[in-house]
N, C-alpha and C positions, 0 to 999 in steps of 0.2 A: 362444316361451318368454321370459319376462321375466328379465333378468339382475339379480342382486342387486348393489346398489351398496355395495360394501365401503367401510370407512373409508379404505383405501388409494386407491381410486378417487376418493372424496370429496376427499381431500387434494390430488390432482392438480388437480381442478377449482378448489379454493380457491386454489392457487398460481397457476393461470392467471388467476383473478380479480384477483390482486395484481400481474399484469403479468410474472410470471416466464416467461421463454422458454427458459432452459437449466437443467438440473439436473445437477450433477456427482456421480457415484455409482459405487459398486461393489456389485453385488448379492451377497447371501448368503442362506442358508436362513432367517435371521430377518427379513429385510426384503423378501422376494420379493413380498409383497402391494403394496408401493409400485410394483412393476414391472408388475403385471397390466394396468393401463390405459395404460402408456406408448406402446405401438404405435398407439393411437388418440388420443393427446394432442397438443396443439399444442406441448408442451414437448419440446425436444430433449435427449435424455440424452447426456451426455459421460462416458465412462469414463476411468479411470486405472489404473495398475498397482499403486498403493499409496495408502492413505488419507491419508498425510501429503502426498503429491503432489496428491491430490484437493483438499485444503484449500488448498494453495498455488495451484492452478489457479483455484479459486473466488476467492481473494484477488486475483490478477492481473486476473480478469474484472471484479470489482467496482471496482477502482481505475481500469482503463481505460474502463469503461462508465459509471461514476458511479451505479450502482444495486446493490441487494443481490443476492448470489449464494446459491444453495441447494445444499446437499450432502445426499446420502443415504448413510448408513453403517449397518453392523450394530452390534449391541451388543458390549460387551467390547473385544476388540482393535481393532475399527473405531474406537471412541471414543478409546482410548488412542493409536492411531496418528495420528488427526487432531488430537489435542490440541496438538501442536507448531505446526501451521499456525494453529490457533485462537489460540494465544498470540501469534504474530506479528501476526495481524490485530487482536487486542485491543490490543497495544502501539501500533499505528499507526491505530487507530480506523477499521477497515474493516468494513462491514456484510456479515455472512455468516450464513445460517441453516442450522444443522446439524439434520437430522431423523434421529434414530437409532432403531433398534428396541430393544426390551427383552424379557427373558424374559416368559413368560406371567404373568398375575397369579397370585400365590401362589407362583411360583417365584423371582422376583427377590429377592435378598437372603436367601434361605432358608439358604444355606450348604451345600446338599446336593450341589453340584457339577454343576449343569446346564451344558450347552454355553454358553460365553461368559459365564457368571455372574460378576459382579463386585460386590464390596461397594460400596454407595453410588455407583453409576455417575453419577447426576445430580449428586451433590455434587462428584464429581471434575470433571465438565464445567463446573460452576459456577465453578471457579477460573479458567477462561480464557474466560468468557462474561459479557456484560452482563446477560443474562437466561437463566435455566435453569428448565425445568419438566418434571416427570414426570407424564404423563397417567394419571389413574386411572380416568376414565370418558369415554365417547364424547362426552357433552354438552359437555365442556370445550374441545373442539378449536377451534371457531370463535373463541372468546374468546382462547384461548392464542395462536393464529396472529395475531390482531389485536394482542395485546400485544407479540408479538415484532416485528412490522413497525412498530408505533408506536415502539418503542424504537430501531430501526435508522434510521427515517426522520424522527423529530421530535426526537430528543435526540442526544447524542454517539453516533455509530454504533459499535457493538461487535458481536462475534459473539453470536448467540442460539442457544440449544440447546433442542430439544424431543425427548423420548424417549417412545415409544409401545409398550406391550406387544404382542407379536406376535399374540396372540389378538384384541386389539382391532382391529389392522390388517385382520384377515380378517372381522370382524364386520359385520353388516348396518347400514349407516348411513342407511337410508331415512327414519328419523325426524328427521334433522338438517335444519335450514333450508337452503334453496337456497344454493349457494356464492356468496358475494359478498364483496368487499373492504370492510373497514371504512374509513370516510372518515378520512383522516389530517389532523390539524391540525398543520402544520409550525410550527416555532418562529418567532416574530416578531422584530421589532427590539427593542433595549433600550428601557427606559422613556423617555418624552419628556423628563422632567426631567434625566435623565442625558445624553441626546443634547444638550440645550441647554447643559449645563455643559461637556461635552466640546468643543462648537463654540466656546464662549467661550475655553477654554484653547488650542484650536488657533489661533484668531485672534490670540491674544496672544503665542504663542511665536515664537521667531526661528529656531531650528535643530532642527526636528522630525525624527525618524526613525521608520520603520515596521518592525516585526518581523512577517513573514508566514509562517505555518506551513501544514500540510496542511489545517487547517480553513478556510483562506482560498482554497483552490483553486477552488471553485465560485463564488467572488466575485472572480475575477481581474480582470475588466474594471472592476469598481467600485473595487477597490483601486488599479488603475493610474490611474484618474481622480482618486482622492483624493490619490495621491502627486503627480500633476502639479499639482493644485490647491494643495497645500501646499508643493510643491518639496521633498519629503522623500525621501531615499534609502530604498529598500526592501531590507531584509536578509532573504533567503529561507532558510528551513530546508530540510533535505533533501527533505521531502515538499511544500514550497512552491515548489521551483524551477520556473522558467518563468512565474511570475505576471507578471513583467516579462521581456520577451525580451532576448537578449544585447546587442542594439544600443541598448537604452534607456539614456539617460544616467544614470538614477537606479537602475539595476540593480546590486544587490550580491548576487552569488551565492556569495561566499566565506563560509565558516562563521563564526558568531559565537564559535566557540572559538578563533579566531585573534586575536592581539593587535591587529592593525591594524583589524579590524572592531570589536573591543571599544572601541578608542579612538574610532572614529566614533560609537558609542553614547554613550560618556562625554562627548564634546564636544557632545552635543545638549542641549537644554533641555526636551524632551518626547519620550517614547517611547510610541508607540501599537502595542501587540501585538495581532495579529489571528489568532485560530485557531491559536495555538501553545501547547503545554504548557510551553515553556521548559525542556525536560528535558535531562538530562546528555548524551545521545548526540548532541544537536545543539549544545548550548552549551558543553560541557566536554570534548569527546571527546579533544582533544589538548592541552588546557590544563593548566597546573600548579596552577591555582586555580579556584574556582568562578566562574561568571559573576557579575559584580558587579551589585548592584541598579541598574537604569537610572534616569536622572533623570526625575522626574515621570511615572511609569509609569501608563498607562491600558491596560486589557485588555478586549478583546472576545472572549467565549467562550460556547459553548453549554452548557458544563459548569460549574455553580456551584462544585463542589468543586475542580476543576482550577484555577479562577480564583485560588485562594489558595495553590496549590502552587508551589514553586521561586522565585517572586518575588511579593511582595504589592503589588497596585496601589493607587494613590491613588483611582482610580475603577474600579469593576468593572461593565462593561456586559454584562449577561447577555442573550444573544440570538443569533439566527442572524447569521453574519458578513455575508452579502450584504445582508440587509435592514437591518442596523445601519449598515453603511457607506453604503448608499444613503440612509438617513435623515440621516446626517451630511452627505452631499453636498447633499441638499435644503435643509438649514439653512444650509449655507455659501453657497449661491447660485451663480450662474453665474461670477462673477468670481473670480480667484485669491485665496486668503486673504492673500497678500502678493505684492509685485512679483516677477516672475520674473527671475532673473539667473543668471549662470553659476556662482556660488559653490557651490551644492549639488552640481551635476554635477561640478565640479572636485574637490571634497572626496571624492566617491564614486570618481572615477577614481584619485585619489591613494591612497585606501584599498585599492582593487583591486590597484594596482601593488605596494603594500607587502605585502599579503597573499600575492600570488603569489611575491614575493621570499623570503618566510619558509618556503616549501615546499622540500622536498629536490629536487635535480635529477631524481631518479627520478619523484617525484610530478608535477613540471612536464611531464616527458616523457609521463606517462600522461594528463595533461589534454590534451596535444596530440593524443594518440591518440583520446580521446573527442571532441574538437572535430572531428576528421576524420570520425568516424562521423556526427556531427550534420550537418555541412555537406555530406556526400556523399549522405545519404539524407533528403530532405525528407519531412516528415510522419511521421517514425519515432517509435517508442517504445523506450527502453532500459530493460530490466528486469534488475536487477543482483543478484548473489549477494554473499556476504562474500568479496571477493577484491581484490587490490591496486589495480587501476584504479578499482574502485568506491569504495574508501576515499578515494583521491585525488579522485575526482569529488564525493564528499560534502563534501570540503573546498573545492571551487572550480569544479565544472562548471556551465556556463551552459546550462540546458535551453532548448530552442526554444519550448516552450509548456507550460502546466500539465498535470500528470498524464502527462508523457512521460518522466520520470525517477523511478523508484522502485526500492527494493531492500530486502534484508534485513540490510544492514550497519549498521542502527541499531535502536533499540527492543529487541525480544527477541533479534535477532541470530542467526538460524538459518543453517545451511548447506543447500544443495540447493534453495533457493527459486527460482532464476532460470529454470530450464528449465520446470518446470510452470507457474509464474506467467506466463511468456511465452506458453505455450500458451493459457492463459485470456485473456490480454490480446488475443491474435490473434483469438479468438472474438468478443470485444466490439468490436474495431476491425478487421474483416477487410480493409478497404481500406488499412491502414497497415502498412508493414514493421516488424517487431518484432525487436529484438536481445536475446537472452538472453546476458548477459555473466557468465561463470562461470569459476572456476579449475578446473584439472584435479583438484584434491582435492575441492572442493565438488561438482563434477559427479557424482562417484561416490556421493553421498548419494541422488540421485534419477535415476541413470543410465537406469533402465528406462523413464523417460518419453520417451526417444527413440522408443519404440514408439508412444506416444500421439501424438507429433508426426507420425510416419509415417501413422498412422490419420487424423489431422485434415488432413494435407497443407497445414498452415497456412504463412503467409508469415513464417517465423521463421528467423533465422540464429542458431545456437547457437555463440557465439564463446567458445572455450575458451582462457583465458589460461594457457598451459602453462608453468609454472615448476617442474615436477617435484616437486610436493608442496604443503605448506601454507606458501606463501612469506611471507604476512603474519605468520603466527605465528612463523616462523623469524626474521624481522627483529625481532620483539618480543623473542624470547629473547636474541638477540645484544645488543640494546639494554639488556636487563636484566642482562647478564652471566651468562646461563644458557647452558650448552653445548647447542646445538640437538639435540633428541632427539625421535624419532618424527615428524619433519616432512619428511624426505626420502623421498618416495614414488615408486614407479615407475608412471607413468601407463599406461593401456592404449594400444595402437596405435589412435589415433583414426581413421585412414583405414580400417582393417579393421573397426573398431567401427561406423562410419557405414555401411559396405557391408553389414554384418550386418543393420542395420535398414533397408536399402534407401534410404539417404540420400546425397546428394552430399557431397563433402568437398573442401576445399582448404586449403593451408597458406600462412600469411602470414609473411614474414620482414622486410618493410620497408614504408614508407609507400606506395610505388608498387604493390606487390602487394596491399596492403590496399585501395587505391582501385579496382583492377581487380576484386577479389573483391566489393566492395560494389556496383559497377556491374552485375556479373553477377547478384548477388542481387536487385537492383532489377528487372532484366529477367525473371528466372526466376519471381518472385512465388510461390516455393515454399520448402520447407525445405532447409537446408544446414548442415553442420557446418564451421565455420571455425576452424582451429587457429592460434592466435597464438603466435609465438615471443616469449615474454615478455622475453628478454634484449635483443631488438632494439628494444623500446619502453620501456626503462627498468626 
């Protein structure tokens, strides 16, 4: 007997053609046709316990793997639940394709009260997507998928959303063309005349600095070569950390919201911004004033509209970061643009020292805690939530390599991100130890994903910064003269909780026990819950 190729089966084959190997999903009665072919597909389905966590897991997978992630969700509550994760991904420019079901044609938007019926579902999803489309006919699907992937892979990456009526998912797709991926034309370098003018300015300046953001991560090696050629300090935003390693003399991992780093920029005579939106959660997070306009600002960005937000450049180089930087290097030639001397490195070191001194003692202690994680676990990734050591790390943590430090304490600023995002990151990088750094308050937003971690048996340490509540919010209340309210919480017994999910548990009270716990985690190569006594580490 011949088997009808439904649209659900066709979609799986199309996703395979685009190189998708994992799909993060939760099945429901409205999207079961997406699941009909999964047992025979090369795509591995990864479940979660809640759609918000599903989206966070896909986010972590995309960041760690450097490729788009795909989510399957039901209509109505599935879409509203995943919207928070999509908003975080939108803020941080993460490629994520959400494929949602919709009520049957003729039911959607009728107002009659069908199961999962939601007014203007696609319009809702469009608010947290770079591309959103409601499929009305089967013939649209190949083109719509091509448009979604084109947006994620050739422009500024953002979540894409496609919804398909459930009757279409079950319909015969035999008339559609054979599944194939559209050829993607990735963005090129900025125009030659702008490259030439930029090189002229780079050769004539004396004290350049580089601002490197998340959009420069895939260009890290080229950015490092350019920095060395120019003898330019590299100030890395939160998502740009690790573009230069900690030991590099031009590495500036302290936040540009700190006065010492701002002074380094102000003392320059040219600022080259690469793949950074120059947004407030990086540049103004703890400052009393907005980040000042940098001297002779040149910007490289893939997003023309973002190019003129927050700071207007003298030259706007619209193009892919890696290709544009490589074009600059080719024009500059093999010799350094200026004689190498110790002055830029010395200025960078002085700025680092001054920035560290401006932090509170607690923040400096938390940075030492993060340094211990980095130095004890080679090849690690740290996936953070909105919690005290992550905020400190966003101000000054020196990541070992690009895409090994990312968190939700910037941009949209969600809670509950770290655990599911770490699960996703571990799937993308199974040979790397992953740390989910989360507070005891934030953990309880997605606590159920300990079950997903158990199912995956992934190499993830869930490090719970236990300060008995929302410690960062409590500190902010006290600083603002507000009596702390609703921030002192009783956390669960984490040892019993870990046991309930079949996970190992240990408690850390000082640097020595932390080192022992990390070494055991490295040997175990499996999941563990590590409870950190926050008072012992600042």
